[in-house]
PDB file of the backbone (N, CA, C, O) and the ligand in Angstrom, with CONECT records:
HET     ZN  A 101       1
ATOM      1  N   MET A   1      15.842   0.535  25.085  1.00  0.00           N
ATOM      2  CA  MET A   1      14.650   1.138  24.441  1.00  0.00           C
ATOM      3  C   MET A   1      13.593  -0.205  24.058  1.00  0.00           C
ATOM      4  O   MET A   1      13.772  -1.145  23.284  1.00  0.00           O
ATOM      5  N   LYS A   2      12.595   0.088  24.819  1.00  0.00           N
ATOM      6  CA  LYS A   2      11.628  -1.175  24.623  1.00  0.00           C
ATOM      7  C   LYS A   2      10.468  -0.773  23.870  1.00  0.00           C
ATOM      8  O   LYS A   2       9.836   0.279  23.971  1.00  0.00           O
ATOM      9  N   GLY A   3      10.255  -1.835  23.035  1.00  0.00           N
ATOM     10  CA  GLY A   3       9.004  -1.757  22.005  1.00  0.00           C
ATOM     11  C   GLY A   3       8.975  -0.801  20.987  1.00  0.00           C
ATOM     12  O   GLY A   3       7.953  -0.306  20.512  1.00  0.00           O
ATOM     13  N   LEU A   4      10.265  -0.528  20.627  1.00  0.00           N
ATOM     14  CA  LEU A   4      10.399   0.542  19.504  1.00  0.00           C
ATOM     15  C   LEU A   4      10.179  -0.189  18.129  1.00  0.00           C
ATOM     16  O   LEU A   4      10.939  -1.006  17.610  1.00  0.00           O
ATOM     17  N   LYS A   5       9.009   0.265  17.662  1.00  0.00           N
ATOM     18  CA  LYS A   5       8.442  -0.494  16.380  1.00  0.00           C
ATOM     19  C   LYS A   5       9.073   0.214  15.200  1.00  0.00           C
ATOM     20  O   LYS A   5       9.549   1.347  15.280  1.00  0.00           O
ATOM     21  N   THR A   6       9.049  -0.492  14.139  1.00  0.00           N
ATOM     22  CA  THR A   6       9.435  -0.103  12.776  1.00  0.00           C
ATOM     23  C   THR A   6       8.172   0.168  12.054  1.00  0.00           C
ATOM     24  O   THR A   6       7.461  -0.780  11.720  1.00  0.00           O
ATOM     25  N   HIS A   7       7.808   1.488  11.765  1.00  0.00           N
ATOM     26  CA  HIS A   7       6.560   1.773  10.976  1.00  0.00           C
ATOM     27  C   HIS A   7       6.973   1.575   9.436  1.00  0.00           C
ATOM     28  O   HIS A   7       8.122   1.439   9.015  1.00  0.00           O
ATOM     29  N   TYR A   8       5.737   1.588   8.656  1.00  0.00           N
ATOM     30  CA  TYR A   8       5.949   1.608   7.331  1.00  0.00           C
ATOM     31  C   TYR A   8       5.729   3.027   6.894  1.00  0.00           C
ATOM     32  O   TYR A   8       4.717   3.698   7.096  1.00  0.00           O
ATOM     33  N   ASP A   9       7.013   3.448   6.154  1.00  0.00           N
ATOM     34  CA  ASP A   9       7.011   4.811   5.518  1.00  0.00           C
ATOM     35  C   ASP A   9       7.312   4.723   4.055  1.00  0.00           C
ATOM     36  O   ASP A   9       8.462   4.704   3.615  1.00  0.00           O
ATOM     37  N   PRO A  10       6.208   4.669   3.303  1.00  0.00           N
ATOM     38  CA  PRO A  10       6.422   4.519   1.713  1.00  0.00           C
ATOM     39  C   PRO A  10       7.040   5.782   1.122  1.00  0.00           C
ATOM     40  O   PRO A  10       7.500   5.760  -0.020  1.00  0.00           O
ATOM     41  N   PHE A  11       7.061   6.920   1.901  1.00  0.00           N
ATOM     42  CA  PHE A  11       7.667   8.114   1.156  1.00  0.00           C
ATOM     43  C   PHE A  11       8.893   8.489   1.640  1.00  0.00           C
ATOM     44  O   PHE A  11       9.391   9.572   1.334  1.00  0.00           O
ATOM     45  N   GLY A  12       9.520   7.564   2.491  1.00  0.00           N
ATOM     46  CA  GLY A  12      10.836   7.870   3.070  1.00  0.00           C
ATOM     47  C   GLY A  12      12.057   7.389   1.916  1.00  0.00           C
ATOM     48  O   GLY A  12      11.928   6.418   1.170  1.00  0.00           O
ATOM     49  N   ASN A  13      12.766   7.926   1.938  1.00  0.00           N
ATOM     50  CA  ASN A  13      13.908   7.679   1.069  1.00  0.00           C
ATOM     51  C   ASN A  13      14.994   6.716   1.678  1.00  0.00           C
ATOM     52  O   ASN A  13      15.863   7.100   2.460  1.00  0.00           O
ATOM     53  N   PRO A  14      14.843   5.369   1.216  1.00  0.00           N
ATOM     54  CA  PRO A  14      15.798   4.233   1.759  1.00  0.00           C
ATOM     55  C   PRO A  14      17.222   4.558   1.909  1.00  0.00           C
ATOM     56  O   PRO A  14      17.943   4.123   2.807  1.00  0.00           O
ATOM     57  N   ASN A  15      17.605   5.417   0.892  1.00  0.00           N
ATOM     58  CA  ASN A  15      19.030   5.743   0.600  1.00  0.00           C
ATOM     59  C   ASN A  15      19.416   6.715   1.411  1.00  0.00           C
ATOM     60  O   ASN A  15      20.618   6.980   1.422  1.00  0.00           O
ATOM     61  N   ASP A  16      18.601   7.392   2.182  1.00  0.00           N
ATOM     62  CA  ASP A  16      18.868   8.576   3.056  1.00  0.00           C
ATOM     63  C   ASP A  16      18.426   8.470   4.549  1.00  0.00           C
ATOM     64  O   ASP A  16      17.270   8.795   4.824  1.00  0.00           O
ATOM     65  N   GLU A  17      19.066   8.140   5.298  1.00  0.00           N
ATOM     66  CA  GLU A  17      18.636   7.828   6.577  1.00  0.00           C
ATOM     67  C   GLU A  17      17.920   9.055   7.368  1.00  0.00           C
ATOM     68  O   GLU A  17      17.224   8.912   8.373  1.00  0.00           O
ATOM     69  N   TYR A  18      18.211  10.261   6.741  1.00  0.00           N
ATOM     70  CA  TYR A  18      17.517  11.474   7.581  1.00  0.00           C
ATOM     71  C   TYR A  18      16.366  11.846   6.671  1.00  0.00           C
ATOM     72  O   TYR A  18      15.776  12.901   6.904  1.00  0.00           O
ATOM     73  N   SER A  19      16.013  11.133   5.723  1.00  0.00           N
ATOM     74  CA  SER A  19      14.769  11.243   5.003  1.00  0.00           C
ATOM     75  C   SER A  19      13.707  10.249   5.444  1.00  0.00           C
ATOM     76  O   SER A  19      13.746   9.064   5.113  1.00  0.00           O
ATOM     77  N   PHE A  20      12.716  10.803   6.238  1.00  0.00           N
ATOM     78  CA  PHE A  20      11.511  10.096   6.569  1.00  0.00           C
ATOM     79  C   PHE A  20      10.226  10.840   6.860  1.00  0.00           C
ATOM     80  O   PHE A  20      10.335  12.007   7.236  1.00  0.00           O
ATOM     81  N   SER A  21       9.268  10.417   6.758  1.00  0.00           N
ATOM     82  CA  SER A  21       7.978  11.194   7.019  1.00  0.00           C
ATOM     83  C   SER A  21       7.819  11.300   8.418  1.00  0.00           C
ATOM     84  O   SER A  21       8.322  10.476   9.182  1.00  0.00           O
ATOM     85  N   ASP A  22       7.040  12.420   8.861  1.00  0.00           N
ATOM     86  CA  ASP A  22       6.783  12.710  10.107  1.00  0.00           C
ATOM     87  C   ASP A  22       6.009  11.822  10.691  1.00  0.00           C
ATOM     88  O   ASP A  22       6.024  11.672  11.912  1.00  0.00           O
ATOM     89  N   TYR A  23       5.217  11.107   9.864  1.00  0.00           N
ATOM     90  CA  TYR A  23       4.098  10.020  10.526  1.00  0.00           C
ATOM     91  C   TYR A  23       4.172   8.824   9.774  1.00  0.00           C
ATOM     92  O   TYR A  23       4.345   8.955   8.563  1.00  0.00           O
ATOM     93  N   GLY A  24       4.072   7.634  10.265  1.00  0.00           N
ATOM     94  CA  GLY A  24       4.039   6.325   9.840  1.00  0.00           C
ATOM     95  C   GLY A  24       2.737   6.123   9.115  1.00  0.00           C
ATOM     96  O   GLY A  24       1.893   7.017   9.051  1.00  0.00           O
ATOM     97  N   TYR A  25       2.589   4.974   8.585  1.00  0.00           N
ATOM     98  CA  TYR A  25       1.392   4.630   7.868  1.00  0.00           C
ATOM     99  C   TYR A  25       0.391   4.543   8.581  1.00  0.00           C
ATOM    100  O   TYR A  25      -0.691   4.739   8.027  1.00  0.00           O
ATOM    101  N   CYS A  26       0.410   4.249   9.916  1.00  0.00           N
ATOM    102  CA  CYS A  26      -0.548   3.915  10.908  1.00  0.00           C
ATOM    103  C   CYS A  26      -0.997   5.297  11.551  1.00  0.00           C
ATOM    104  O   CYS A  26      -2.058   5.339  12.176  1.00  0.00           O
ATOM    105  N   GLY A  27      -0.233   6.388  11.413  1.00  0.00           N
ATOM    106  CA  GLY A  27      -0.462   7.867  11.925  1.00  0.00           C
ATOM    107  C   GLY A  27       0.387   7.903  13.145  1.00  0.00           C
ATOM    108  O   GLY A  27       0.197   8.820  13.943  1.00  0.00           O
ATOM    109  N   THR A  28       1.349   6.966  13.394  1.00  0.00           N
ATOM    110  CA  THR A  28       2.130   7.367  14.742  1.00  0.00           C
ATOM    111  C   THR A  28       3.245   8.239  14.204  1.00  0.00           C
ATOM    112  O   THR A  28       3.797   8.094  13.113  1.00  0.00           O
ATOM    113  N   TYR A  29       3.503   9.162  15.115  1.00  0.00           N
ATOM    114  CA  TYR A  29       4.707   9.998  15.004  1.00  0.00           C
ATOM    115  C   TYR A  29       5.946   9.321  14.981  1.00  0.00           C
ATOM    116  O   TYR A  29       6.196   8.559  15.914  1.00  0.00           O
ATOM    117  N   ILE A  30       6.756   9.473  14.075  1.00  0.00           N
ATOM    118  CA  ILE A  30       8.054   9.026  13.808  1.00  0.00           C
ATOM    119  C   ILE A  30       9.176  10.208  14.442  1.00  0.00           C
ATOM    120  O   ILE A  30       9.432  11.322  13.986  1.00  0.00           O
ATOM    121  N   SER A  31       9.583   9.704  15.338  1.00  0.00           N
ATOM    122  CA  SER A  31      10.677  10.884  15.964  1.00  0.00           C
ATOM    123  C   SER A  31      11.939  10.471  15.579  1.00  0.00           C
ATOM    124  O   SER A  31      12.624  11.447  15.272  1.00  0.00           O
ATOM    125  N   ASP A  32      12.563   9.346  15.464  1.00  0.00           N
ATOM    126  CA  ASP A  32      13.924   8.996  15.055  1.00  0.00           C
ATOM    127  C   ASP A  32      14.158   8.171  14.064  1.00  0.00           C
ATOM    128  O   ASP A  32      15.129   7.417  14.124  1.00  0.00           O
ATOM    129  N   GLY A  33      13.228   8.172  12.881  1.00  0.00           N
ATOM    130  CA  GLY A  33      13.653   7.482  11.810  1.00  0.00           C
ATOM    131  C   GLY A  33      13.308   5.903  12.007  1.00  0.00           C
ATOM    132  O   GLY A  33      13.829   5.044  11.296  1.00  0.00           O
ATOM    133  N   ASN A  34      12.432   5.623  12.983  1.00  0.00           N
ATOM    134  CA  ASN A  34      11.850   4.208  13.108  1.00  0.00           C
ATOM    135  C   ASN A  34      10.836   3.951  12.092  1.00  0.00           C
ATOM    136  O   ASN A  34       9.660   3.806  12.426  1.00  0.00           O
ATOM    137  N   SER A  35      11.213   3.883  10.863  1.00  0.00           N
ATOM    138  CA  SER A  35      10.443   3.630   9.848  1.00  0.00           C
ATOM    139  C   SER A  35      11.043   2.943   8.669  1.00  0.00           C
ATOM    140  O   SER A  35      12.243   3.142   8.480  1.00  0.00           O
ATOM    141  N   SER A  36      10.459   2.242   7.927  1.00  0.00           N
ATOM    142  CA  SER A  36      11.210   1.480   6.856  1.00  0.00           C
ATOM    143  C   SER A  36      10.319   1.586   5.579  1.00  0.00           C
ATOM    144  O   SER A  36       9.102   1.482   5.732  1.00  0.00           O
ATOM    145  N   GLY A  37      10.836   1.787   4.323  1.00  0.00           N
ATOM    146  CA  GLY A  37       9.968   1.519   3.244  1.00  0.00           C
ATOM    147  C   GLY A  37       9.841   0.239   2.813  1.00  0.00           C
ATOM    148  O   GLY A  37       9.080  -0.033   1.883  1.00  0.00           O
ATOM    149  N   TYR A  38      10.572  -0.685   3.441  1.00  0.00           N
ATOM    150  CA  TYR A  38      10.336  -2.161   3.174  1.00  0.00           C
ATOM    151  C   TYR A  38       9.463  -2.838   3.948  1.00  0.00           C
ATOM    152  O   TYR A  38       9.636  -2.936   5.163  1.00  0.00           O
ATOM    153  N   LYS A  39       8.495  -3.343   3.354  1.00  0.00           N
ATOM    154  CA  LYS A  39       7.443  -4.019   4.205  1.00  0.00           C
ATOM    155  C   LYS A  39       7.894  -5.066   5.055  1.00  0.00           C
ATOM    156  O   LYS A  39       7.373  -5.218   6.160  1.00  0.00           O
ATOM    157  N   SER A  40       8.845  -5.830   4.637  1.00  0.00           N
ATOM    158  CA  SER A  40       9.547  -7.011   5.388  1.00  0.00           C
ATOM    159  C   SER A  40      10.154  -6.488   6.595  1.00  0.00           C
ATOM    160  O   SER A  40      10.299  -7.213   7.579  1.00  0.00           O
ATOM    161  N   SER A  41      10.550  -5.172   6.581  1.00  0.00           N
ATOM    162  CA  SER A  41      11.205  -4.546   7.890  1.00  0.00           C
ATOM    163  C   SER A  41      10.223  -4.074   8.782  1.00  0.00           C
ATOM    164  O   SER A  41      10.630  -3.729   9.891  1.00  0.00           O
ATOM    165  N   VAL A  42       9.158  -3.994   8.570  1.00  0.00           N
ATOM    166  CA  VAL A  42       7.954  -3.261   9.458  1.00  0.00           C
ATOM    167  C   VAL A  42       7.485  -4.274  10.586  1.00  0.00           C
ATOM    168  O   VAL A  42       7.040  -5.395  10.342  1.00  0.00           O
ATOM    169  N   THR A  43       7.620  -3.804  11.686  1.00  0.00           N
ATOM    170  CA  THR A  43       7.256  -4.497  12.803  1.00  0.00           C
ATOM    171  C   THR A  43       6.015  -4.023  13.551  1.00  0.00           C
ATOM    172  O   THR A  43       5.444  -4.716  14.393  1.00  0.00           O
ATOM    173  N   CYS A  44       5.589  -2.658  13.149  1.00  0.00           N
ATOM    174  CA  CYS A  44       4.197  -2.272  13.749  1.00  0.00           C
ATOM    175  C   CYS A  44       3.007  -2.944  13.055  1.00  0.00           C
ATOM    176  O   CYS A  44       2.777  -2.938  11.846  1.00  0.00           O
ATOM    177  N   LYS A  45       2.236  -3.569  14.098  1.00  0.00           N
ATOM    178  CA  LYS A  45       1.183  -4.397  13.631  1.00  0.00           C
ATOM    179  C   LYS A  45       0.393  -3.263  12.966  1.00  0.00           C
ATOM    180  O   LYS A  45       0.262  -3.447  11.755  1.00  0.00           O
ATOM    181  N   LYS A  46      -0.149  -2.179  13.418  1.00  0.00           N
ATOM    182  CA  LYS A  46      -1.058  -1.228  12.811  1.00  0.00           C
ATOM    183  C   LYS A  46      -0.589  -1.120  11.357  1.00  0.00           C
ATOM    184  O   LYS A  46      -1.322  -1.492  10.441  1.00  0.00           O
ATOM    185  N   CYS A  47       0.589  -0.629  11.149  1.00  0.00           N
ATOM    186  CA  CYS A  47       1.100  -0.507   9.661  1.00  0.00           C
ATOM    187  C   CYS A  47       0.860  -1.697   8.912  1.00  0.00           C
ATOM    188  O   CYS A  47       0.247  -1.609   7.849  1.00  0.00           O
ATOM    189  N   LYS A  48       1.282  -2.842   9.349  1.00  0.00           N
ATOM    190  CA  LYS A  48       1.115  -4.153   8.534  1.00  0.00           C
ATOM    191  C   LYS A  48      -0.168  -4.128   8.172  1.00  0.00           C
ATOM    192  O   LYS A  48      -0.407  -4.193   6.966  1.00  0.00           O
ATOM    193  N   LYS A  49      -1.273  -4.029   9.120  1.00  0.00           N
ATOM    194  CA  LYS A  49      -2.532  -4.211   8.842  1.00  0.00           C
ATOM    195  C   LYS A  49      -3.053  -3.276   7.601  1.00  0.00           C
ATOM    196  O   LYS A  49      -3.704  -3.626   6.617  1.00  0.00           O
ATOM    197  N   MET A  50      -2.572  -2.000   7.948  1.00  0.00           N
ATOM    198  CA  MET A  50      -2.974  -0.817   6.911  1.00  0.00           C
ATOM    199  C   MET A  50      -2.413  -1.379   5.342  1.00  0.00           C
ATOM    200  O   MET A  50      -3.149  -1.440   4.357  1.00  0.00           O
ATOM    201  N   PHE A  51      -1.323  -1.670   5.350  1.00  0.00           N
ATOM    202  CA  PHE A  51      -0.893  -2.030   4.081  1.00  0.00           C
ATOM    203  C   PHE A  51      -1.347  -3.424   3.584  1.00  0.00           C
ATOM    204  O   PHE A  51      -1.492  -3.552   2.369  1.00  0.00           O
ATOM    205  N   GLU A  52      -1.559  -4.350   4.291  1.00  0.00           N
ATOM    206  CA  GLU A  52      -2.141  -5.331   3.870  1.00  0.00           C
ATOM    207  C   GLU A  52      -3.546  -5.342   3.378  1.00  0.00           C
ATOM    208  O   GLU A  52      -3.984  -6.036   2.460  1.00  0.00           O
ATOM    209  N   LYS A  53      -4.234  -4.427   4.156  1.00  0.00           N
ATOM    210  CA  LYS A  53      -5.575  -4.100   3.614  1.00  0.00           C
ATOM    211  C   LYS A  53      -5.637  -3.313   2.307  1.00  0.00           C
ATOM    212  O   LYS A  53      -6.484  -3.481   1.430  1.00  0.00           O
ATOM    213  N   THR A  54      -4.626  -2.426   2.285  1.00  0.00           N
ATOM    214  CA  THR A  54      -4.531  -1.571   1.030  1.00  0.00           C
ATOM    215  C   THR A  54      -4.129  -2.515  -0.131  1.00  0.00           C
ATOM    216  O   THR A  54      -4.697  -2.392  -1.216  1.00  0.00           O
ATOM    217  N   ASP A  55      -3.151  -3.471   0.062  1.00  0.00           N
ATOM    218  CA  ASP A  55      -2.817  -4.367  -1.008  1.00  0.00           C
ATOM    219  C   ASP A  55      -4.151  -5.198  -1.442  1.00  0.00           C
ATOM    220  O   ASP A  55      -4.416  -5.445  -2.619  1.00  0.00           O
ATOM    221  N   ALA A  56      -4.932  -5.585  -0.369  1.00  0.00           N
ATOM    222  CA  ALA A  56      -6.037  -6.399  -0.786  1.00  0.00           C
ATOM    223  C   ALA A  56      -6.910  -5.603  -1.636  1.00  0.00           C
ATOM    224  O   ALA A  56      -7.404  -6.014  -2.685  1.00  0.00           O
ATOM    225  N   GLU A  57      -7.090  -4.353  -1.095  1.00  0.00           N
ATOM    226  CA  GLU A  57      -8.168  -3.426  -2.052  1.00  0.00           C
ATOM    227  C   GLU A  57      -7.610  -3.225  -3.356  1.00  0.00           C
ATOM    228  O   GLU A  57      -8.387  -3.153  -4.309  1.00  0.00           O
ATOM    229  N   ARG A  58      -6.305  -3.120  -3.545  1.00  0.00           N
ATOM    230  CA  ARG A  58      -5.633  -2.937  -4.916  1.00  0.00           C
ATOM    231  C   ARG A  58      -5.999  -4.159  -5.746  1.00  0.00           C
ATOM    232  O   ARG A  58      -6.323  -4.053  -6.928  1.00  0.00           O
ATOM    233  N   LEU A  59      -5.938  -5.377  -5.071  1.00  0.00           N
ATOM    234  CA  LEU A  59      -6.024  -6.678  -5.933  1.00  0.00           C
ATOM    235  C   LEU A  59      -7.526  -6.535  -6.400  1.00  0.00           C
ATOM    236  O   LEU A  59      -7.788  -6.703  -7.591  1.00  0.00           O
ATOM    237  N   ILE A  60      -8.480  -6.239  -5.526  1.00  0.00           N
ATOM    238  CA  ILE A  60      -9.786  -6.173  -5.737  1.00  0.00           C
ATOM    239  C   ILE A  60     -10.129  -5.247  -6.751  1.00  0.00           C
ATOM    240  O   ILE A  60     -10.949  -5.612  -7.593  1.00  0.00           O
ATOM    241  N   ALA A  61      -9.612  -4.036  -6.819  1.00  0.00           N
ATOM    242  CA  ALA A  61      -9.720  -2.878  -7.595  1.00  0.00           C
ATOM    243  C   ALA A  61      -9.396  -3.586  -9.079  1.00  0.00           C
ATOM    244  O   ALA A  61     -10.148  -3.617 -10.053  1.00  0.00           O
ATOM    245  N   ARG A  62      -8.196  -4.085  -8.966  1.00  0.00           N
ATOM    246  CA  ARG A  62      -7.564  -4.582 -10.072  1.00  0.00           C
ATOM    247  C   ARG A  62      -8.509  -5.620 -10.964  1.00  0.00           C
ATOM    248  O   ARG A  62      -8.676  -5.624 -12.183  1.00  0.00           O
ATOM    249  N   GLN A  63      -8.981  -6.360 -10.114  1.00  0.00           N
ATOM    250  CA  GLN A  63     -10.083  -7.599 -10.444  1.00  0.00           C
ATOM    251  C   GLN A  63     -11.155  -6.932 -10.979  1.00  0.00           C
ATOM    252  O   GLN A  63     -11.702  -7.435 -11.961  1.00  0.00           O
ATOM    253  N   GLN A  64     -11.631  -5.729 -10.455  1.00  0.00           N
ATOM    254  CA  GLN A  64     -12.986  -5.154 -10.891  1.00  0.00           C
ATOM    255  C   GLN A  64     -12.537  -4.616 -12.406  1.00  0.00           C
ATOM    256  O   GLN A  64     -13.246  -4.744 -13.404  1.00  0.00           O
ATOM    257  N   GLU A  65     -11.302  -4.029 -12.384  1.00  0.00           N
ATOM    258  CA  GLU A  65     -11.049  -3.298 -13.590  1.00  0.00           C
ATOM    259  C   GLU A  65     -11.033  -4.406 -14.636  1.00  0.00           C
ATOM    260  O   GLU A  65     -11.522  -4.136 -15.733  1.00  0.00           O
ATOM    261  N   LEU A  66     -10.564  -5.538 -14.442  1.00  0.00           N
ATOM    262  CA  LEU A  66     -10.318  -6.543 -15.623  1.00  0.00           C
ATOM    263  C   LEU A  66     -11.851  -7.166 -15.922  1.00  0.00           C
ATOM    264  O   LEU A  66     -12.105  -7.603 -17.044  1.00  0.00           O
ATOM    265  N   ASP A  67     -12.783  -7.181 -14.931  1.00  0.00           N
ATOM    266  CA  ASP A  67     -13.964  -7.631 -15.015  1.00  0.00           C
ATOM    267  C   ASP A  67     -14.617  -6.704 -15.880  1.00  0.00           C
ATOM    268  O   ASP A  67     -15.325  -7.175 -16.770  1.00  0.00           O
ATOM    269  N   ASP A  68     -14.491  -5.370 -15.764  1.00  0.00           N
ATOM    270  CA  ASP A  68     -15.186  -4.241 -16.650  1.00  0.00           C
ATOM    271  C   ASP A  68     -14.543  -4.174 -17.871  1.00  0.00           C
ATOM    272  O   ASP A  68     -15.136  -3.582 -18.772  1.00  0.00           O
ATOM    273  N   MET A  69     -13.450  -4.657 -18.096  1.00  0.00           N
ATOM    274  CA  MET A  69     -12.881  -4.870 -19.464  1.00  0.00           C
ATOM    275  C   MET A  69     -13.596  -5.973 -20.242  1.00  0.00           C
ATOM    276  O   MET A  69     -14.089  -5.853 -21.364  1.00  0.00           O
ATOM    277  N   GLN A  70     -13.577  -7.114 -19.443  1.00  0.00           N
ATOM    278  CA  GLN A  70     -14.352  -8.222 -20.090  1.00  0.00           C
ATOM    279  C   GLN A  70     -15.809  -8.008 -20.437  1.00  0.00           C
ATOM    280  O   GLN A  70     -16.427  -8.506 -21.378  1.00  0.00           O
ATOM    281  N   GLY A  71     -16.285  -7.098 -19.419  1.00  0.00           N
ATOM    282  CA  GLY A  71     -17.717  -6.719 -19.789  1.00  0.00           C
ATOM    283  C   GLY A  71     -17.917  -5.886 -21.055  1.00  0.00           C
ATOM    284  O   GLY A  71     -18.899  -6.016 -21.786  1.00  0.00           O
ATOM    285  N   TYR A  72     -16.931  -5.028 -21.262  1.00  0.00           N
ATOM    286  CA  TYR A  72     -16.928  -4.108 -22.326  1.00  0.00           C
ATOM    287  C   TYR A  72     -16.620  -5.055 -23.676  1.00  0.00           C
ATOM    288  O   TYR A  72     -17.273  -4.886 -24.705  1.00  0.00           O
ATOM    289  N   VAL A  73     -15.684  -5.953 -23.587  1.00  0.00           N
ATOM    290  CA  VAL A  73     -15.485  -6.832 -24.688  1.00  0.00           C
ATOM    291  C   VAL A  73     -16.737  -7.575 -25.035  1.00  0.00           C
ATOM    292  O   VAL A  73     -17.088  -7.640 -26.213  1.00  0.00           O
ATOM    293  N   ASP A  74     -17.450  -8.156 -24.055  1.00  0.00           N
ATOM    294  CA  ASP A  74     -18.607  -8.913 -24.224  1.00  0.00           C
ATOM    295  C   ASP A  74     -19.738  -8.000 -24.914  1.00  0.00           C
ATOM    296  O   ASP A  74     -20.498  -8.426 -25.784  1.00  0.00           O
ATOM    297  N   PHE A  75     -19.748  -6.644 -24.392  1.00  0.00           N
ATOM    298  CA  PHE A  75     -20.758  -5.648 -24.878  1.00  0.00           C
ATOM    299  C   PHE A  75     -20.232  -5.571 -26.522  1.00  0.00           C
ATOM    300  O   PHE A  75     -21.014  -5.885 -27.420  1.00  0.00           O
ATOM    301  N   VAL A  76     -19.158  -5.227 -26.748  1.00  0.00           N
ATOM    302  CA  VAL A  76     -18.824  -5.092 -28.139  1.00  0.00           C
ATOM    303  C   VAL A  76     -19.108  -6.305 -29.035  1.00  0.00           C
ATOM    304  O   VAL A  76     -19.557  -6.166 -30.173  1.00  0.00           O
ATOM    305  N   ASN A  77     -18.841  -7.470 -28.502  1.00  0.00           N
ATOM    306  CA  ASN A  77     -18.832  -8.656 -29.280  1.00  0.00           C
ATOM    307  C   ASN A  77     -20.589  -8.838 -29.396  1.00  0.00           C
ATOM    308  O   ASN A  77     -21.028  -9.449 -30.370  1.00  0.00           O
ATOM    309  N   GLU A  78     -21.391  -8.370 -28.530  1.00  0.00           N
ATOM    310  CA  GLU A  78     -22.747  -8.609 -28.677  1.00  0.00           C
ATOM    311  C   GLU A  78     -23.377  -7.660 -29.546  1.00  0.00           C
ATOM    312  O   GLU A  78     -24.452  -7.912 -30.091  1.00  0.00           O
ATOM    313  N   SER A  79     -22.773  -6.604 -29.699  1.00  0.00           N
ATOM    314  CA  SER A  79     -23.246  -5.408 -30.497  1.00  0.00           C
ATOM    315  C   SER A  79     -23.547  -5.684 -31.764  1.00  0.00           C
ATOM    316  O   SER A  79     -22.646  -6.096 -32.496  1.00  0.00           O
ATOM    317  N   PRO A  80     -24.913  -5.505 -32.286  1.00  0.00           N
ATOM    318  CA  PRO A  80     -25.271  -6.126 -33.721  1.00  0.00           C
ATOM    319  C   PRO A  80     -24.724  -5.290 -34.797  1.00  0.00           C
ATOM    320  O   PRO A  80     -24.608  -5.784 -35.918  1.00  0.00           O
ATOM    321  N   ASN A  81     -24.336  -3.937 -34.549  1.00  0.00           N
ATOM    322  CA  ASN A  81     -23.863  -3.287 -35.809  1.00  0.00           C
ATOM    323  C   ASN A  81     -22.435  -3.207 -35.890  1.00  0.00           C
ATOM    324  O   ASN A  81     -21.708  -2.295 -35.496  1.00  0.00           O
ATOM    325  N   LYS A  82     -22.048  -4.570 -36.602  1.00  0.00           N
ATOM    326  CA  LYS A  82     -20.721  -4.459 -37.099  1.00  0.00           C
ATOM    327  C   LYS A  82     -20.504  -5.548 -38.232  1.00  0.00           C
ATOM    328  O   LYS A  82     -19.419  -5.634 -38.806  1.00  0.00           O
TER     329      LYS A  82
HETATM  330 ZN    ZN A 101       2.982   2.015  12.541  1.00  0.00          ZN2+
END
C-alpha cells in the first residue's frame, strides 16, 4: 500500500482498534483505522496543519483570556469606590 497516511482522530479510542471516527481531522474518509489520537503518530500533512492551527488558536485565546482578566483586575484597582 503506498501513501497510506495516518490521520489525526481525536475521538477514536486508542485502546480499541475498532473504534475510530469515519473521518479524520482533515475530512478524509478513514476506511481501515488509519488514524491515531496521538499527534506524534500522525503523518497526514493536512491533519497536522489543522491541529497545529487549532493549538495556535487555543494559545491565542488563552492569552486573550489572561489579558481580559488582567484588564478586569486593572479596572477594579482603578475603580474609585472602594
Ligand atoms: Zn488527514
